[in-house]
GUBAVEX-707970 format. One record per residue (C-alpha): residue number from 1; x, y, z. Coordinates in nm, 2 decimals, always signed. Layout:
BEGIN
REC  num      xx      yy      zz
REC  NUM       X       Y       Z
...
***
This chain:
BEGIN
REC  num      xx      yy      zz
REC    1   -3.15   +2.62   -1.89
REC    2   -3.03   +2.29   -2.05
REC    3   -2.68   +2.34   -1.92
REC    4   -2.81   +2.35   -1.56
REC    5   -2.98   +2.01   -1.58
REC    6   -2.66   +1.80   -1.55
REC    7   -2.52   +2.01   -1.27
REC    8   -2.85   +2.00   -1.08
REC    9   -2.88   +1.62   -1.12
REC   10   -2.52   +1.58   -0.99
REC   11   -2.59   +1.80   -0.69
REC   12   -2.91   +1.61   -0.61
REC   13   -2.73   +1.28   -0.63
REC   14   -2.44   +1.38   -0.41
REC   15   -2.67   +1.56   -0.16
REC   16   -2.89   +1.26   -0.11
REC   17   -2.60   +1.01   -0.06
REC   18   -2.58   +0.87   +0.29
REC   19   -2.30   +0.67   +0.45
REC   20   -2.33   +0.29   +0.47
REC   21   -2.26   +0.10   +0.80
REC   22   -2.15   -0.25   +0.81
REC   23   -2.35   -0.50   +1.02
REC   24   -2.20   -0.61   +1.35
REC   25   -2.36   -0.96   +1.36
REC   26   -2.09   -1.14   +1.15
REC   27   -1.80   -1.10   +1.39
REC   28   -1.58   -1.40   +1.47
REC   29   -1.45   -1.44   +1.82
REC   30   -1.11   -1.58   +1.71
REC   31   -0.93   -1.63   +1.37
REC   32   -0.97   -1.96   +1.19
REC   33   -0.71   -2.21   +1.10
REC   34   -0.65   -2.06   +0.76
REC   35   -0.56   -1.72   +0.91
REC   36   -0.31   -1.89   +1.14
REC   37   -0.17   -2.10   +0.85
REC   38   -0.12   -1.78   +0.64
REC   39   +0.05   -1.60   +0.93
REC   40   +0.28   -1.89   +0.99
REC   41   +0.37   -1.91   +0.62
REC   42   +0.45   -1.54   +0.62
REC   43   +0.66   -1.58   +0.94
REC   44   +0.86   -1.86   +0.77
REC   45   +0.93   -1.64   +0.47
REC   46   +1.04   -1.35   +0.69
REC   47   +1.27   -1.58   +0.90
REC   48   +1.41   -1.73   +0.58
REC   49   +1.50   -1.38   +0.45
REC   50   +1.67   -1.28   +0.78
REC   51   +1.94   -1.54   +0.75
REC   52   +2.10   -1.41   +0.43
REC   53   +2.04   -1.05   +0.55
REC   54   +2.23   -1.12   +0.87
REC   55   +2.51   -1.29   +0.68
REC   56   +2.54   -0.98   +0.45
REC   57   +2.55   -0.74   +0.75
REC   58   +2.81   -0.94   +0.93
REC   59   +3.03   -0.96   +0.62
REC   60   +3.00   -0.58   +0.57
REC   61   +3.09   -0.51   +0.93
REC   62   +3.39   -0.74   +0.91
REC   63   +3.50   -0.57   +0.59
REC   64   +3.47   -0.22   +0.74
REC   65   +3.65   -0.31   +1.07
REC   66   +3.91   -0.54   +0.93
REC   67   +4.27   -0.45   +0.83
REC   68   +4.30   -0.33   +0.47
REC   69   +4.48   -0.57   +0.25
REC   70   +4.78   -0.46   +0.05
REC   71   +4.71   -0.44   -0.32
REC   72   +4.87   -0.73   -0.49
REC   73   +4.99   -0.66   -0.84
REC   74   +5.10   -0.94   -1.07
REC   75   +5.36   -0.84   -1.31
***
């Protein structure tokens, strides 16, 4: 009978659990200045990473489409 006590208490705890709902009263109509500043900072970082990525892609395309150079051997 003692072995059933933990199982029964776990079942009782889980069975009595209900879902919690958030309140609707704290909604903001528009994002604040900090949200816009964060999104602008993130956009600057993404734009800054696009420049080297574009240069790398352009260089790779030029290397693939260009004429192969003859191997130069120094004797």
